[in-house]
ZAMARGU-4260 file (C-alpha; in steps of 0.2 Angstrom, whole numbers, plus 5000, padded with zeros to 4 digits):
<rodrens>
0) 5068/5124/4896 | 5074/5135/4910 | 5091/5143/4909 | 5103/5134/4920 | 5109/5143/4935
5) 5128/5146/4930 | 5133/5153/4947 | 5126/5138/4955 | 5135/5127/4943 | 5152/5134/4947
10) 5148/5133/4966 | 5145/5115/4963 | 5162/5114/4955 | 5170/5121/4971 | 5160/5110/4982
15) 5167/5095/4973 | 5184/5103/4974 | 5182/5103/4993 | 5178/5085/4993 | 5192/5080/4982
20) 5205/5089/4993 | 5198/5081/5009 | 5200/5064/5001 | 5218/5068/4995 | 5225/5073/5012
25) 5238/5062/5020 | 5239/5057/5039 | 5246/5075/5043 | 5232/5084/5035 | 5241/5090/5020
30) 5236/5088/5002 | 5247/5074/4994 | 5250/5074/4975 | 5250/5055/4974 | 5234/5054/4984
35) 5226/5067/4973 | 5231/5058/4957 | 5224/5042/4963 | 5208/5051/4966 | 5207/5059/4949
40) 5213/5043/4939 | 5196/5034/4940 | 5187/5049/4932 | 5200/5048/4917 | 5196/5029/4916
45) 5177/5032/4916 | 5179/5045/4902 | 5190/5032/4893 | 5205/5044/4891 | 5216/5031/4899
50) 5216/5012/4899 | 5220/5010/4917 | 5219/5020/4933 | 5236/5013/4938 | 5251/5025/4935
55) 5269/5024/4938 | 5276/5037/4950 | 5290/5047/4941 | 5290/5063/4951 | 5303/5075/4944
60) 5303/5094/4947 | 5316/5107/4942 | 5316/5125/4948 | 5331/5128/4936 | 5320/5127/4920
65) 5303/5125/4929 | 5300/5108/4922 | 5289/5095/4931 | 5281/5078/4929 | 5271/5068/4942
70) 5268/5051/4934 | 5266/5041/4918 | 5258/5026/4911 | 5259/5017/4894 | 5243/5013/4885
75) 5239/4994/4882 | 5245/4993/4864 | 5261/5002/4869 | 5263/5016/4857 | 5256/5030/4868
80) 5265/5037/4883 | 5253/5047/4895 | 5261/5060/4906 | 5252/5067/4921 | 5257/5084/4929
85) 5248/5092/4944 | 5247/5111/4945 | 5252/5111/4964 | 5247/5129/4966 | 5229/5126/4962
90) 5227/5114/4976 | 5233/5127/4989 | 5220/5126/5003 | 5222/5145/5007 | 5220/5151/4989
95) 5204/5162/4986 | 5190/5157/4975 | 5192/5171/4963 | 5210/5166/4959 | 5204/5148/4955
100) 5193/5155/4940 | 5204/5154/4925 | 5199/5163/4909 | 5216/5164/4900 | 5222/5149/4890
105) 5240/5155/4893 | 5238/5151/4912 | 5237/5133/4907 | 5249/5134/4893 | 5262/5139/4905
110) 5259/5123/4915 | 5259/5112/4900 | 5276/5119/4895 | 5283/5112/4911 | 5280/5094/4905
115) 5284/5097/4887 | 5301/5104/4893 | 5304/5088/4903 | 5300/5077/4888 | 5311/5087/4876
120) 5326/5086/4888 | 5323/5068/4892 | 5322/5063/4874 | 5339/5072/4870 | 5347/5063/4885
125) 5350/5080/4894 | 5343/5072/4910 | 5353/5056/4911 | 5369/5064/4919 | 5369/5062/4937
130) 5353/5052/4938 | 5352/5042/4954 | 5346/5024/4954 | 5333/5028/4967 | 5326/5043/4957
135) 5307/5038/4953 | 5309/5046/4936 | 5324/5036/4931 | 5315/5022/4921 | 5305/5035/4911
140) 5320/5046/4907 | 5331/5031/4903 | 5317/5024/4891 | 5313/5041/4883 | 5332/5044/4879
145) 5334/5026/4871 | 5332/5021/4853 | 5319/5008/4860 | 5309/5021/4868 | 5310/5033/4852
150) 5304/5019/4841 | 5290/5013/4853 | 5281/5030/4857 | 5273/5039/4843 | 5262/5050/4854
155) 5265/5058/4871 | 5249/5064/4879 | 5250/5076/4893 | 5236/5077/4906 | 5237/5093/4916
160) 5227/5091/4933 | 5221/5107/4940 | 5209/5111/4954 | 5203/5127/4944 | 5187/5131/4936
165) 5189/5136/4917 | 5177/5151/4914 | 5173/5165/4902 | 5172/5182/4910 | 5163/5191/4896
170) 5146/5192/4904 | 5141/5199/4921 | 5145/5182/4929 | 5158/5168/4925 | 5152/5155/4914
175) 5160/5138/4912 | 5171/5136/4897 | 5182/5123/4888 | 5199/5125/4881 | 5207/5114/4868
180) 5225/5114/4865 | 5235/5113/4849 | 5245/5097/4846 | 5264/5099/4844 | 5277/5089/4835
185) 5295/5085/4841 | 5307/5079/4827 | 5317/5065/4834 | 5329/5053/4826 | 5336/5036/4833
190) 5345/5020/4827 | 5335/5005/4822 | 5347/4992/4819 | 5360/4999/4807 | 5348/5012/4800
195) 5345/5030/4806 | 5327/5033/4807 | 5318/5050/4809 | 5300/5053/4814 | 5289/5066/4822
200) 5283/5063/4840 | 5265/5069/4842 | 5262/5079/4858 | 5244/5080/4863 | 5238/5090/4878
205) 5222/5088/4889 | 5216/5099/4903 | 5208/5090/4918 | 5200/5104/4928 | 5185/5105/4939
210) 5174/5107/4924 | 5179/5090/4918 | 5180/5081/4934 | 5163/5087/4940 | 5154/5083/4923
215) 5161/5065/4924 | 5154/5063/4941 | 5136/5069/4937 | 5136/5059/4921 | 5138/5044/4931
220) 5154/5039/4923 | 5148/5039/4905 | 5163/5040/4893 | 5166/5057/4885 | 5159/5058/4868
225) 5173/5057/4855 | 5171/5069/4840 | 5181/5064/4824 | 5183/5079/4813 | 5189/5072/4796
230) 5190/5088/4788 | 5201/5097/4801 | 5211/5082/4807 | 5214/5073/4790 | 5211/5088/4778
235) 5198/5079/4768 | 5179/5074/4769 | 5174/5056/4767 | 5163/5052/4752 | 5149/5041/4757
240) 5132/5034/4751 | 5116/5032/4762 | 5111/5014/4764 | 5097/5015/4776 | 5086/5028/4785
245) 5076/5019/4799 | 5066/5027/4813 | 5081/5028/4825 | 5096/5027/4815 | 5104/5030/4798
250) 5116/5019/4789 | 5130/5025/4777 | 5143/5015/4767 | 5160/5022/4763 | 5178/5017/4759
255) 5192/5023/4771 | 5210/5024/4764 | 5222/5015/4776 | 5231/5031/4780 | 5215/5038/4788
260) 5213/5022/4798 | 5231/5023/4804 | 5228/5041/4808 | 5213/5038/4818 | 5222/5025/4829
265) 5237/5037/4831 | 5226/5051/4837 | 5213/5042/4847 | 5220/5025/4851 | 5209/5014/4862
270) 5196/5028/4863 | 5190/5022/4846 | 5185/5005/4852 | 5168/5002/4861 | 5170/4995/4878
275) 5162/4978/4875 | 5173/4974/4860 | 5189/4964/4861 | 5206/4974/4864 | 5220/4973/4851
280) 5226/4955/4852 | 5244/4957/4845 | 5249/4949/4829 | 5242/4932/4830 | 5227/4923/4822
285) 5217/4934/4811 | 5229/4949/4814 | 5243/4940/4806 | 5232/4937/4791 | 5228/4955/4790
290) 5246/4959/4791 | 5250/4947/4777 | 5237/4954/4766 | 5244/4971/4768 | 5262/4965/4764
295) 5257/4953/4749 | 5241/4959/4741 | 5236/4976/4748 | 5225/4980/4733 | 5214/4965/4738
300) 5212/4970/4756 | 5195/4977/4754 | 5189/4961/4746 | 5197/4949/4760 | 5193/4960/4775
305) 5176/4962/4784 | 5179/4980/4786 | 5173/4991/4800 | 5156/4994/4809 | 5155/5011/4817
310) 5142/5020/4827 | 5139/5038/4831 | 5126/5049/4839 | 5127/5064/4826 | 5135/5066/4809
315) 5139/5082/4800 | 5135/5075/4783 | 5134/5087/4768 | 5129/5086/4750 | 5140/5093/4736
320) 5136/5091/4717 | 5124/5077/4721 | 5137/5067/4731 | 5137/5065/4750 | 5152/5068/4761
325) 5155/5065/4780 | 5164/5080/4788 | 5163/5074/4806 | 5155/5061/4818 | 5151/5063/4836
330) 5153/5049/4849 | 5163/5039/4836 | 5165/5021/4841 | 5172/5006/4831 | 5161/4992/4837
335) 5168/4979/4825 | 5185/4980/4816 | 5196/4986/4831 | 5209/4973/4826 | 5209/4978/4808
340) 5211/4996/4814 | 5226/4993/4826 | 5234/4980/4814 | 5234/4993/4800 | 5242/5006/4812
345) 5256/4994/4818 | 5259/4987/4801 | 5263/5005/4795 | 5274/5007/4811 | 5284/4992/4806
350) 5288/4999/4789 | 5274/4991/4778 | 5267/5001/4764 | 5248/5004/4767 | 5246/5016/4752
355) 5236/5004/4742 | 5225/4997/4756 | 5207/5003/4757 | 5194/4998/4770 | 5175/4996/4769
360) 5166/5004/4783 | 5147/5004/4788 | 5143/5019/4799 | 5127/5019/4809 | 5121/5036/4815
365) 5108/5035/4829 | 5094/5048/4829 | 5087/5055/4845 | 5092/5039/4855 | 5093/5039/4874
370) 5110/5033/4882 | 5102/5016/4886 | 5094/5014/4868 | 5111/5019/4860 | 5120/5006/4872
375) 5107/4993/4867 | 5110/4997/4848 | 5129/4996/4850 | 5128/4980/4860 | 5117/4971/4846
380) 5128/4978/4832 | 5143/4971/4841 | 5135/4954/4844 | 5127/4951/4827 | 5142/4958/4817
385) 5152/4946/4808 | 5166/4946/4821 | 5184/4941/4816 | 5186/4932/4833 | 5175/4928/4848
390) 5169/4942/4858 | 5163/4938/4876 | 5146/4944/4877 | 5147/4952/4895 | 5138/4967/4901
395) 5152/4979/4908 | 5139/4993/4913 | 5134/4996/4930 | 5117/4988/4927 | 5126/4971/4924
400) 5114/4958/4933 | 5129/4952/4944 | 5133/4969/4950 | 5114/4972/4953 | 5114/4956/4964
405) 5130/4963/4974 | 5121/4979/4976 | 5106/4970/4984 | 5118/4961/4996 | 5126/4978/5002
410) 5108/4983/5006 | 5104/4967/5015 | 5119/4961/5024 | 5125/4970/5040 | 5143/4967/5047
415) 5145/4960/5064 | 5147/4978/5071 | 5130/4982/5064 | 5136/4993/5049 | 5134/4991/5030
420) 5146/4994/5016 | 5141/5006/5002 | 5144/4999/4984 | 5144/5014/4972 | 5138/5004/4957
425) 5137/5019/4946 | 5150/5034/4947 | 5143/5048/4957 | 5130/5038/4966 | 5137/5042/4984
430) 5141/5060/4980 | 5123/5063/4974 | 5116/5055/4990 | 5126/5067/5000 | 5121/5082/4989
435) 5102/5078/4992 | 5105/5073/5011 | 5104/5091/5018 | 5106/5090/5037 | 5109/5071/5036
440) 5125/5073/5026 | 5136/5071/5041 | 5127/5056/5047 | 5129/5047/5030 | 5147/5052/5030
445) 5149/5044/5047 | 5139/5028/5042 | 5149/5026/5026 | 5167/5032/5029 | 5179/5030/5014
450) 5185/5013/5021 | 5167/5006/5019 | 5164/5012/5001 | 5169/5004/4985 | 5167/5006/4966
455) 5164/4992/4953 | 5182/4995/4947 | 5189/4993/4965 | 5178/4978/4967 | 5186/4969/4952
460) 5204/4973/4959 | 5200/4966/4976 | 5192/4951/4970 | 5205/4946/4957 | 5219/4949/4969
465) 5213/4934/4978 | 5218/4923/4964 | 5232/4918/4952 | 5233/4934/4941 | 5241/4949/4951
470) 5248/4955/4935 | 5230/4958/4928 | 5226/4967/4944 | 5241/4978/4941 | 5235/4982/4923
475) 5218/4988/4931 | 5205/4997/4920 | 5194/4986/4908 | 5207/4972/4909 | 5204/4967/4927
480) 5185/4972/4926 | 5182/4961/4911 | 5191/4946/4919 | 5180/4949/4935 | 5164/4950/4926
485) 5167/4935/4915 | 5171/4925/4930 | 5155/4930/4939 | 5144/4927/4924 | 5152/4911/4919
490) 5159/4917/4903 | 5177/4915/4908 | 5188/4900/4910 | 5177/4891/4922 | 5161/4892/4911
495) 5150/4892/4926 | 5142/4907/4935 | 5147/4910/4953 | 5134/4909/4966 | 5133/4926/4973
500) 5125/4924/4990 | 5128/4930/5008 | 5144/4919/5010 | 5151/4925/4993 | 5148/4943/4999
505) 5155/4941/5017 | 5171/4933/5009 | 5172/4947/4996 | 5172/4961/5010 | 5185/4951/5019
510) 5196/4952/5003 | 5193/4971/5003 | 5198/4972/5021 | 5214/4962/5017 | 5218/4973/5001
515) 5215/4990/5010 | 5225/4985/5026 | 5240/4980/5016 | 5239/4996/5005 | 5239/5006/5021
520) 5253/4995/5029 | 5264/4998/5013 | 5260/5016/5014 | 5263/5031/5001 | 5275/5044/5000
525) 5291/5047/5011 | 5286/5034/5024 | 5281/5020/5012 | 5290/5004/5010 | 5294/5009/4992
530) 5286/5016/4976 | 5277/5000/4969 | 5263/4998/4980 | 5250/4994/4966 | 5260/4979/4962
535) 5266/4973/4979 | 5249/4972/4987 | 5241/4961/4974 | 5256/4950/4972 | 5257/4947/4991
540) 5238/4942/4991 | 5240/4931/4976 | 5254/4922/4985 | 5244/4919/5001 | 5230/4913/4990
545) 5241/4901/4980 | 5247/4893/4996 | 5230/4891/5003 | 5214/4891/4992 | 5224/4889/4976
550) 5234/4874/4982 | 5229/4856/4981 | 5227/4846/4997 | 5228/4861/5007 | 5214/4869/5018
555) 5206/4885/5012 | 5210/4902/5020 | 5196/4906/5033 | 5191/4923/5026 | 5176/4923/5037
560) 5187/4926/5052 | 5192/4943/5045 | 5174/4947/5041 | 5169/4944/5059 | 5183/4954/5066
565) 5182/4967/5052 | 5201/4970/5054 | 5217/4960/5054 | 5223/4953/5070 | 5240/4958/5075
570) 5249/4941/5072 | 5241/4940/5054 | 5246/4959/5051 | 5263/4956/5057 | 5265/4941/5046
575) 5258/4949/5030 | 5269/4964/5033 | 5284/4953/5032 | 5277/4945/5016 | 5274/4963/5009
580) 5293/4967/5012 | 5299/4951/5004 | 5288/4953/4989 | 5293/4972/4987 | 5311/4966/4986
585) 5308/4951/4975 | 5298/4962/4962 | 5314/4973/4961 | 5325/4958/4960 | 5316/4948/4946
590) 5310/4962/4935 | 5319/4961/4919 | 5316/4980/4916 | 5320/4996/4925 | 5302/5001/4922
595) 5296/4989/4936 | 5278/4996/4936 | 5276/4991/4918 | 5285/4975/4920 | 5274/4970/4934
600) 5260/4969/4922 | 5268/4953/4914 | 5264/4936/4919 | 5283/4931/4917 | 5286/4941/4933
605) 5273/4932/4943 | 5279/4915/4937 | 5297/4920/4942 | 5292/4926/4960 | 5280/4912/4963
610) 5294/4899/4959 | 5308/4908/4968 | 5318/4900/4982 | 5314/4915/4993 | 5295/4912/4992
615) 5296/4894/4994 | 5307/4896/5010 | 5296/4909/5017 | 5279/4900/5014 | 5287/4884/5022
620) 5293/4894/5038 | 5287/4891/5055 | 5278/4908/5055 | 5269/4903/5039 | 5264/4886/5046
625) 5257/4895/5062 | 5247/4907/5053 | 5240/4896/5040 | 5235/4883/5053 | 5226/4896/5063
630) 5217/4902/5047 | 5214/4885/5040 | 5196/4881/5035 | 5194/4862/5033 | 5181/4854/5022
635) 5172/4848/5037 | 5170/4865/5044 | 5165/4872/5027 | 5152/4859/5025 | 5145/4863/5042
640) 5144/4881/5038 | 5135/4878/5022 | 5123/4866/5030 | 5119/4879/5044 | 5114/4892/5031
645) 5106/4880/5019 | 5088/4881/5026 | 5087/4900/5026 | 5080/4908/5010 | 5090/4924/5007
650) 5080/4940/5008 | 5085/4955/4996 | 5081/4971/5005 | 5086/4983/4990 | 5068/4985/4984
655) 5061/4990/5001 | 5076/5000/5005 | 5074/5011/4989 | 5055/5013/4993 | 5059/5018/5011
660) 5071/5031/5006 | 5058/5039/4995 | 5045/5038/5008 | 5057/5046/5020 | 5059/5061/5009
665) 5041/5065/5012 | 5027/5072/5001 | 5032/5090/5003 | 5049/5085/4996 | 5042/5079/4979
670) 5028/5093/4978 | 5042/5106/4980 | 5052/5097/4965 | 5036/5098/4955 | 5034/5117/4958
675) 5053/5121/4956 | 5056/5110/4941 | 5040/5116/4932 | 5042/5116/4913 | 5056/5103/4913
680) 5045/5088/4914 | 5034/5081/4900 | 5016/5075/4904 | 5021/5057/4907 | 5035/5062/4920
685) 5022/5074/4929 | 5010/5059/4930 | 5024/5048/4937 | 5029/5062/4950 | 5010/5063/4955
690) 5010/5044/4958 | 5025/5045/4969 | 5017/5058/4980 | 5001/5048/4981 | 5010/5032/4985
695) 5019/5041/5000 | 5002/5048/5006 | 4994/5030/5005 | 5010/5020/5012 | 5011/5010/4995
700) 5026/5002/4988 | 5032/5010/4971 | 5037/4997/4958 | 5054/4997/4949 | 5049/5008/4935
705) 5045/5022/4947 | 5060/5019/4958 | 5071/5021/4942 | 5062/5036/4937 | 5065/5045/4954
710) 5083/5041/4953 | 5085/5047/4935 | 5075/5063/4940 | 5086/5067/4955 | 5101/5065/4943
715) 5094/5076/4930 | 5091/5090/4943 | 5109/5088/4949 | 5115/5091/4931 | 5102/5105/4926
720) 5097/5114/4942 | 5107/5109/4957 | 5101/5124/4967 | 5084/5116/4969 | 5091/5104/4982
725) 5095/5119/4993 | 5077/5124/4993 | 5069/5107/4997 | 5062/5103/5014 | 5076/5095/5025
730) 5064/5088/5039 | 5064/5070/5033 | 5052/5057/5039 | 5064/5044/5044 | 5053/5033/5055
735) 5050/5020/5041 | 5069/5020/5036 | 5074/5018/5054 | 5062/5004/5057 | 5069/4995/5041
740) 5086/4997/5048 | 5081/4989/5064 | 5073/4975/5055 | 5088/4972/5044 | 5100/4971/5059
745) 5089/4959/5068 | 5087/4948/5053 | 5106/4948/5051 | 5109/4944/5069 | 5097/4929/5068
750) 5105/4923/5052 | 5123/4925/5058 | 5118/4914/5074 | 5109/4901/5064 | 5093/4906/5073
755) 5075/4902/5068 | 5068/4918/5060 | 5050/4914/5064 | 5052/4910/5083 | 5064/4924/5085
760) 5052/4937/5078 | 5039/4929/5088 | 5049/4933/5104 | 5050/4951/5099 | 5031/4951/5096
765) 5029/4944/5114 | 5040/4957/5122 | 5031/4971/5112 | 5014/4964/5117 | 5019/4963/5136
770) 5023/4982/5135 | 5006/4986/5128 | 5012/4992/5111 | 5001/4993/5095 | 5001/4983/5079
775) 5012/4969/5087 | 5005/4955/5075 | 5014/4963/5061 | 5031/4958/5069 | 5026/4939/5068
780) 5020/4942/5050 | 5037/4949/5045 | 5046/4934/5053 | 5035/4922/5043 | 5039/4932/5027
785) 5058/4931/5030 | 5056/4912/5032 | 5049/4912/5014 | 5063/4924/5008 | 5051/4939/5006
790) 5055/4957/5013 | 5042/4967/5021 | 5032/4981/5012 | 5030/4999/5016 | 5013/4997/5025
795) 5020/4984/5036 | 5035/4995/5040 | 5023/5009/5045 | 5014/4997/5057 | 5030/4990/5064
800) 5037/5007/5067 | 5024/5009/5081 | 5031/4994/5091 | 5048/4990/5085 | 5056/5008/5087
805) 5051/5007/5106 | 5064/4994/5107 | 5077/5004/5097 | 5092/5010/5107 | 5096/5028/5108
810) 5107/5036/5095 | 5120/5038/5109 | 5119/5020/5112 | 5120/5015/5094 | 5136/5025/5091
815) 5145/5019/5106 | 5163/5013/5105 | 5162/4995/5111 | 5181/4994/5113 | 5180/5009/5125
820) 5167/5001/5136 | 5173/4995/5153 | 5166/4978/5157 | 5162/4981/5176 | 5153/4968/5186
825) 5138/4979/5185 | 5138/4980/5166 | 5140/4961/5165 | 5126/4957/5177 | 5114/4969/5168
830) 5119/4960/5152 | 5114/4943/5159 | 5098/4949/5167 | 5092/4959/5151 | 5096/4944/5140
835) 5087/4932/5151 | 5071/4942/5146 | 5075/4946/5128 | 5084/4929/5123 | 5096/4938/5110
840) 5111/4927/5115 | 5110/4908/5115 | 5109/4899/5132 | 5128/4894/5130 | 5133/4912/5127
845) 5123/4919/5141 | 5130/4907/5153 | 5148/4911/5147 | 5145/4930/5151 | 5137/4925/5168
850) 5153/4916/5173 | 5162/4933/5173 | 5147/4943/5179 | 5147/4932/5195 | 5166/4930/5197
855) 5166/4912/5192 | 5180/4915/5179 | 5194/4928/5177 | 5191/4941/5163 | 5207/4940/5153
860) 5210/4950/5137 | 5205/4935/5126 | 5188/4933/5136 | 5185/4952/5136 | 5185/4952/5117
865) 5173/4938/5116 | 5161/4946/5129 | 5162/4963/5119 | 5156/4953/5104 | 5141/4947/5114
870) 5138/4965/5121 | 5138/4972/5103 | 5124/4959/5099 | 5114/4965/5114 | 5116/4984/5110
875) 5110/4981/5092 | 5094/4973/5099 | 5091/4987/5111 | 5102/4984/5127 | 5107/5001/5135
880) 5123/5002/5144 | 5119/5017/5155
</rodrens>
């Protein structure tokens, strides 16, 4: 293997830093700490360091003792407080690169002490005096200084977020380095009833620097491997026996003292639990049985309990005097027995004696398994283990079949303005696309601005907010994502998979637009409505849902109006702004806790607000009646729409899109990869790369295995040798991709207008023939394939490029701002005359435009909006304004 280019790797860190800071700027162009934190939190969630990307703002900074905290969250099971602090100096836009290379641990220790100082003073009650009700840190300070808080929290985990690269400077050039920080303990005492209780509060510290953030990005969101070092953390090795030695894994059996089980949970919490396994379900059902056994018959626990099933990718296992011992395990995950683990921990916390409790464990150590093979092994172990309560068998990974379907729709469905949305199914997908784009980077960024991109976690939030569980949206993380996937797959309450089709997708985008517009309307920082946006927005949307789609004998809300407009009309925005303000006040009024952020995760708050007099009054007001009537979708209209689309077999363009992108890169692109990445590929991979090159030369489609290989190869290069991308040819052959783009837009236009695919493509063929263009028959072939639900192939795209692109509008015309166009009499008449030959508009639509072109009707602002919609259709089909 070639040595990794260290300088280039650090350069990649700083390229990522620039992107991060750009995304974190407010409307005035300054880096905002809340925006920055919201950009970083998804990476912590992907690495499984937190349970949710949602945090409660608790900004508190003191120049007197140099203490600081930005935000906090409480983990799902409640015993761990997670504090977030941002090193503000590291995000200074004027700081020099050399000053962002940190080689001394003391630089970070200084920052950690700021938050530890805050925690210490808060616990001792030193921050309570003079604390204002409006202070965002008030709920945190009040809770930390209370007996309730002292009992609740056993661990405080401090995350330091710094836009610096951690390096070693011992060699000629800086090399990436990782710092681990020593745990601390704070002795605290509090009252529990009439009893005085003392305990040690564990303080754990974690650095979130550019090294960490970039590595999460290029690993496509795979969680960080958890290493459990029994010898160093618990002071003892675990005796074991080898039970099996198979080709891809070894199995070991051992007995854990309950004290180590409790210690595992205290140190690592939910990081121990594999993603597809149930979360801790409180003390009910089987958990109550576990607790009762600990209390009454602890010595029989090992006989009554099914024990733990654990997986790891590596094990440090040694032999001493003929006996085997486990020193440490890498990528430690409990795939069965999570409830047992958590219940033992909370039983000890509640004062039960666990000293006589032992737990049987089976440990499976994978040998040289790929990530996919390991996930498959874990999934099967989880499924076939003797589970103590039902586990939903849903695939929470990016390759989930429902997510693949949705990705296909983003490739296939074009918005009314002729744009697409980008679904980042795997983390880092968009960033990698930009990294390899070369000179087309600016074009891609323009085509897919941040408001037209979404991740699978955002998708889950947007979808679930249009429902009856805004408190689940507020929880975020795996809670909302699992609920979303279960509903899609039919594994949830409805027990029936949802139909993921074009209508589903269009309504989904409308929900996203609603959610994002309301977020922007609520605002962030000093000009916002308040500090609880992450609760107010989903609660507001759920109320709108509850009084429309979720109400019996009431018309649905017509989400397709928003899809078509791609924005909220002024009256709807004004109405929802009023509802936002009302919900903001009601959440504060009905929350039975000072910590509103945490309380808004409870269903009790939703029930109180939904049944409140204020909501009933607002939703029965004349404003509500006007808006709900305007956006009412009757059963008759719904049936009419379904009938109109019923005859069209949907076409999935994702396969041909992936092929077109590879062909657009060109032969020299992949030949250069083969020469620069020499020695890194095995014989089979070299053969696959040769097949890709040959397919480009012969205009052949690549099957899915080669498409997946190419994607994996590009990601490997980004991890191992990112400098290769700077040496690849940038002159891409975009003719095929541009032809496909034209065809997709034409297909969508016909579908949206309920047109006949065969006859409409026949019209295009006729126009191309009249112009004397070559290979025109392929246009008719493609139309017939669309009718049968089949996408074109690469060879057909090649032929079509000789005739279709002649109809393509210029780039200038493509990017034109429709709203800025002046609808002069000349423009209107040219529209009518051009369409009379092209037949893009229906006869009714063309006559409508003609009325204004020839002065038969006055062009009011209402009519102007409609005419511009027709103008946009014409532009997509090749009409030139100038």
